[in-house]
C-alpha positions in Angstrom: 143.5 34.8 112.1 145.0 31.8 110.3 145.5 28.2 111.7 147.4 25.2 110.5 145.5 22.0 110.1 147.0 18.5 109.3 144.8 15.7 107.9 146.0 12.4 106.4 149.6 13.7 106.0 148.5 17.0 104.2 148.9 20.4 105.7 146.1 23.0 105.3 146.3 26.7 106.2 142.8 28.1 106.9 141.2 31.1 108.5 140.1 30.4 112.0 136.4 30.8 111.1 136.7 28.4 108.1 138.6 25.8 110.2 136.0 25.8 113.0 133.2 25.2 110.5 135.2 22.5 108.7 135.9 20.8 112.1 132.3 20.8 113.0 131.2 19.4 109.7 133.9 16.6 109.8 132.8 15.7 113.3 129.2 15.5 112.3 129.9 13.3 109.2 132.3 11.0 111.2 129.8 10.4 114.0 126.9 9.9 111.6 129.0 7.3 109.7 129.8 5.4 112.9 126.3 5.5 114.3 127.6 7.2 117.4 125.8 7.5 120.7 123.6 10.4 121.7 126.5 11.8 123.8 128.7 11.9 120.7 125.9 13.4 118.6 125.5 16.1 121.3 129.2 16.8 121.0 128.9 17.3 117.2 125.9 19.5 117.6 127.8 21.6 120.2 130.7 21.9 117.8 128.4 23.1 115.1 126.7 25.5 117.5 130.0 26.9 118.6 131.2 27.3 115.1 128.1 29.1 114.1 128.3 31.3 117.2 132.0 32.1 116.6 131.2 32.9 112.9 128.4 35.2 113.8 130.6 36.9 116.4 133.5 37.4 114.0 131.1 38.7 111.3 129.7 41.2 113.8 133.1 42.3 114.8 134.1 42.8 111.1 130.9 44.7 110.4 131.6 46.9 113.5 135.1 47.5 112.3 133.9 48.3 108.8 131.3 50.7 110.2 134.0 52.4 112.2 136.1 52.8 109.1 133.2 54.2 107.1 132.5 56.7 109.9 136.1 57.8 109.9 136.1 58.2 106.2 132.8 60.1 106.3 134.3 62.4 109.0 137.1 62.7 106.6 139.8 63.8 109.0 141.4 63.9 112.4 139.7 65.5 115.3 141.3 69.0 115.8 139.1 70.2 118.7 142.0 70.1 121.1 144.5 71.7 118.9 145.4 75.3 119.9 146.5 77.0 116.7 147.3 79.8 116.0 148.9 80.8 119.3 151.9 83.0 120.1 154.0 84.1 117.1 153.7 82.5 113.7 156.4 83.1 111.1 155.2 82.7 107.5 158.2 82.5 105.3 158.0 83.5 101.7 160.9 82.5 99.4 160.7 85.8 97.4 160.9 89.5 97.6 158.7 91.9 99.4 156.0 93.2 97.1 156.2 90.1 94.8 153.2 88.0 93.9 154.0 85.4 96.6 154.5 88.0 99.3 151.3 89.8 98.5 149.3 86.6 98.3 150.6 85.4 101.7 149.7 88.8 103.2 146.1 88.4 102.1 145.8 85.2 104.1 147.7 86.6 107.1 145.4 89.6 107.3 142.4 87.4 107.3 143.9 85.4 110.1 144.7 88.6 112.1 141.1 89.6 112.0 140.0 86.1 113.1 142.7 85.6 115.8 143.7 89.1 117.1 145.7 87.6 120.0 148.1 85.7 117.7 151.0 87.5 116.0 151.8 86.7 112.4 155.1 87.7 110.7 155.6 87.5 107.0 159.3 86.8 106.4 160.6 87.4 102.9 163.7 85.4 102.3 165.0 85.0 98.8 168.7 84.3 99.6 170.1 81.4 97.6 167.0 81.4 95.3 164.9 80.1 98.2 167.2 77.6 99.7 167.7 79.5 102.9 164.0 79.9 103.3 163.5 76.1 103.0 166.4 75.5 105.4 164.9 77.9 108.0 161.6 76.0 107.7 163.2 72.5 107.9 165.2 73.3 111.1 162.4 75.2 112.9 160.3 73.7 115.7 157.5 71.5 114.3 154.9 73.1 116.5 153.2 75.1 113.8 155.1 78.3 114.6 157.0 78.3 111.3 155.5 77.5 107.9 156.5 78.4 104.4 154.5 79.5 101.3 156.3 77.7 98.4 155.8 76.1 95.0 157.5 74.2 92.2 160.7 76.1 92.8 161.4 74.0 95.9 160.9 70.8 93.9 163.0 72.0 91.0 166.0 73.1 93.1 166.1 69.7 94.8 166.1 67.8 91.4 168.8 70.2 90.2 170.8 69.3 93.3 170.9 72.9 94.4 169.3 71.9 97.7 169.8 68.5 99.4 166.4 67.9 101.0 163.2 66.9 99.2 160.0 68.5 100.3 158.4 65.0 99.9 160.7 63.6 102.7 158.4 63.5 105.8 161.4 63.5 108.1 162.4 66.9 106.8 159.2 68.6 105.7 155.4 68.3 106.2 153.1 69.3 103.3 150.2 71.0 105.0 147.8 72.9 102.7 147.3 74.6 99.4 148.3 78.3 99.0 146.8 80.9 96.7 148.4 80.8 93.3 147.8 81.2 89.7 144.1 81.1 88.7 144.8 78.6 85.9 144.8 81.1 83.0 148.1 79.7 81.8 151.1 81.1 80.0 151.3 82.0 76.3 153.9 80.9 73.9 154.7 84.2 72.2 156.4 85.1 69.0 156.8 88.1 66.6 153.9 89.0 64.3 156.0 88.5 61.1 157.0 84.9 61.9 155.7 82.3 59.3 153.8 80.4 62.0 150.7 81.6 63.9 149.4 78.4 65.5 151.1 75.6 67.5 150.7 73.2 64.5 152.4 75.6 62.2 155.2 76.1 64.7 155.7 72.4 65.1 155.8 71.9 61.3 158.3 74.8 60.9 160.6 73.5 63.7 160.7 70.0 62.1 161.5 71.6 58.7 164.2 73.7 60.3 165.9 71.6 63.1 168.1 73.4 65.5 167.3 76.9 64.1 164.4 78.2 66.3 165.5 79.8 69.5 163.3 79.2 72.6 163.7 81.3 75.7 163.7 79.5 79.1 164.7 80.4 82.6 166.7 77.7 84.2 165.3 76.1 87.3 161.8 77.6 87.0 158.3 76.4 86.2 158.7 78.1 82.8 161.6 75.8 81.9 159.5 72.7 82.8 156.5 73.9 80.7 158.6 74.8 77.7 160.5 71.5 77.7 157.4 69.4 78.2 156.0 71.0 75.0 159.1 70.7 72.9 159.8 67.2 74.0 156.2 66.1 73.4 156.6 66.9 69.7 160.2 65.8 69.5 161.4 69.3 68.4 165.1 70.2 67.9 165.3 73.8 69.1 167.9 76.1 70.6 167.3 76.9 74.3 168.4 80.4 75.3 168.6 81.2 79.0 166.7 84.3 79.8 164.9 85.4 83.0 161.2 85.5 83.0 161.1 89.3 83.3 163.3 89.7 80.2 161.4 87.3 77.9 159.2 89.9 76.4 162.1 92.4 76.0 164.2 89.7 74.2 161.2 88.9 71.9 160.6 92.5 71.0 164.3 93.0 70.3 164.4 89.9 68.1 166.8 88.1 70.3 164.4 85.2 70.7 162.0 83.4 68.3 159.5 82.2 71.0 159.1 82.5 74.7 156.5 82.0 77.5 154.8 84.8 79.3 151.9 84.7 81.7 148.4 85.5 80.3 148.1 88.8 82.2 151.2 90.3 80.7 151.0 88.6 77.3 147.5 89.8 76.5 148.5 93.4 76.4 151.3 92.8 73.8 148.9 90.7 71.7 146.2 93.3 71.9 148.6 96.0 70.7 149.9 93.8 67.9 153.5 93.8 69.3 153.5 90.0 69.6 151.2 87.0 68.7 150.2 83.9 70.7 150.8 80.4 69.4 149.2 78.5 72.3 148.1 78.9 75.9 149.2 76.0 78.2 146.0 76.2 80.3 143.4 73.5 80.6 140.7 76.1 80.5 138.7 76.6 77.3 139.3 79.6 75.0 135.9 81.0 76.0 136.8 80.8 79.7 140.1 82.6 79.2 138.5 85.2 77.0 136.2 86.3 79.8 139.2 87.8 81.6 141.5 88.4 78.6 139.5 89.1 75.4 142.8 89.5 73.4 143.4 85.8 74.0 140.1 84.6 72.5 141.7 83.2 69.4 144.7 81.6 71.0 144.3 77.8 71.2 144.6 76.3 74.7 145.9 72.9 75.8 142.3 72.0 76.6 141.2 72.9 73.0 144.0 70.8 71.5 143.7 67.8 73.9 147.2 68.3 75.4 146.2 67.4 78.9 149.0 64.9 79.2 151.6 67.7 79.1 149.6 70.3 81.0 152.0 71.0 83.9 150.1 71.8 87.1 152.3 73.7 89.6 150.3 74.3 92.8 151.4 76.7 95.4 151.4 75.0 98.8 152.2 75.4 102.5 154.9 73.4 104.2 156.2 73.0 107.7 159.1 71.2 109.3 159.2 67.4 109.3 157.2 65.1 111.6 154.5 67.5 112.5 151.6 66.1 114.5 148.8 65.0 112.1 146.1 66.8 114.2 148.1 70.1 114.0 148.6 69.7 110.3 144.9 69.1 109.8 144.1 72.2 112.0 146.3 74.5 109.9 144.9 73.0 106.7 141.4 73.9 107.9 142.4 77.5 108.8 144.0 78.0 105.4 141.0 76.6 103.5 138.6 78.7 105.5 140.1 81.9 104.1 138.6 80.8 100.7 135.2 81.6 102.2 136.2 85.2 103.0 134.8 87.5 100.2 137.3 90.2 100.8 140.3 87.9 100.6 138.9 86.2 97.5 138.4 89.6 95.8 141.9 90.7 96.6 143.4 87.5 95.2 141.3 87.9 92.1 142.8 91.3 91.5 146.2 89.6 91.4 144.9 86.9 89.0 145.3 84.5 91.9 143.0 81.9 93.5 142.9 79.7 96.6 141.4 76.2 95.9 140.7 74.5 99.2 141.6 70.8 99.4 142.5 68.2 102.0 146.0 67.4 103.3 146.0 64.2 101.3 144.9 66.0 98.1 147.6 68.6 98.3 150.2 66.0 99.1 149.2 64.1 96.0 149.3 67.2 93.8 152.8 68.0 94.9 153.9 64.3 94.4 152.5 64.4 90.8 154.2 67.7 90.1 157.5 66.4 91.5 157.3 63.4 89.2 156.9 65.6 86.1 159.8 67.8 87.2 162.0 64.7 87.8 161.1 63.4 84.3 161.9 66.7 82.5 165.1 67.2 84.4 166.2 63.6 83.9 166.4 62.4 87.4 
């Protein structure tokens, strides 16, 4: 609390505690200088005593408040003991096709929940209409009681920045970011090219592009994570290349046919073509070491990674995450987050995800929100908005 104090025509703004102490000291000094009576001396002493008592009380109150804050921080989250979730029917929307990676990954989590909560009913709803825009709209307009959530990723952020969808997932009035979802295990994507190309490493590729501006064709799929990763790399080195629109599934086909010079492909698929000598890898955009990658993909042992080359500043992290409608109750959000993260302790689910080269990394509501915010900023930067 602050108080205004006027002395000799000057105005002082002081905290209440400091003002009381100052008043007590001034009173004591004034009375001493005047040789005041015992009654006046008693008044000064009382003022000092009152000031000291108030100071001690305020300090105790502040300490109690700090202790409460520390306890809340240590507890880490909101109390969810009174939150009843899951209950009734829960729709888990997947902005993809049945049998796709996102669909299969979501079903692993759902099956774990079905075992844990046999009375609840879980529906996986595959909805890829409008490249996922309808899935997002179904989530946005649903009840915010936890009965509808969506497994999504960078695609939701990209389509907003490309103005294909009008609502940002970061707008708390429209959406609530709840928890991480199982996604890629961090093995990265490989920048592939033909074996007879005059470059075999990223450095050699960069030198060639600079010596041949505008000649090298680079495959990219508009509005995808692949586009963000490719453009971050090219722009980092200031390369003048020709972007060729090609779907992710057609990248390898186009490379093998000679219709592209370079293109990105996930580690799982790229390793087979490298092992057979059909294509070669220039760089892996993972922040894992080459040795770590080689444990799962021996054919990639000689491909430099972003971690090896110190390219962490352009390592685009695209987490999969779970979202609900806007303005969800914080306790409900925390409860769902806890239930999601608990599946990471289920050995069967972890093994099934691993077979898909997928992984669930548990984290708090605040952490996943920060991850999505950082990713969104990278996307906005690359797409120029």
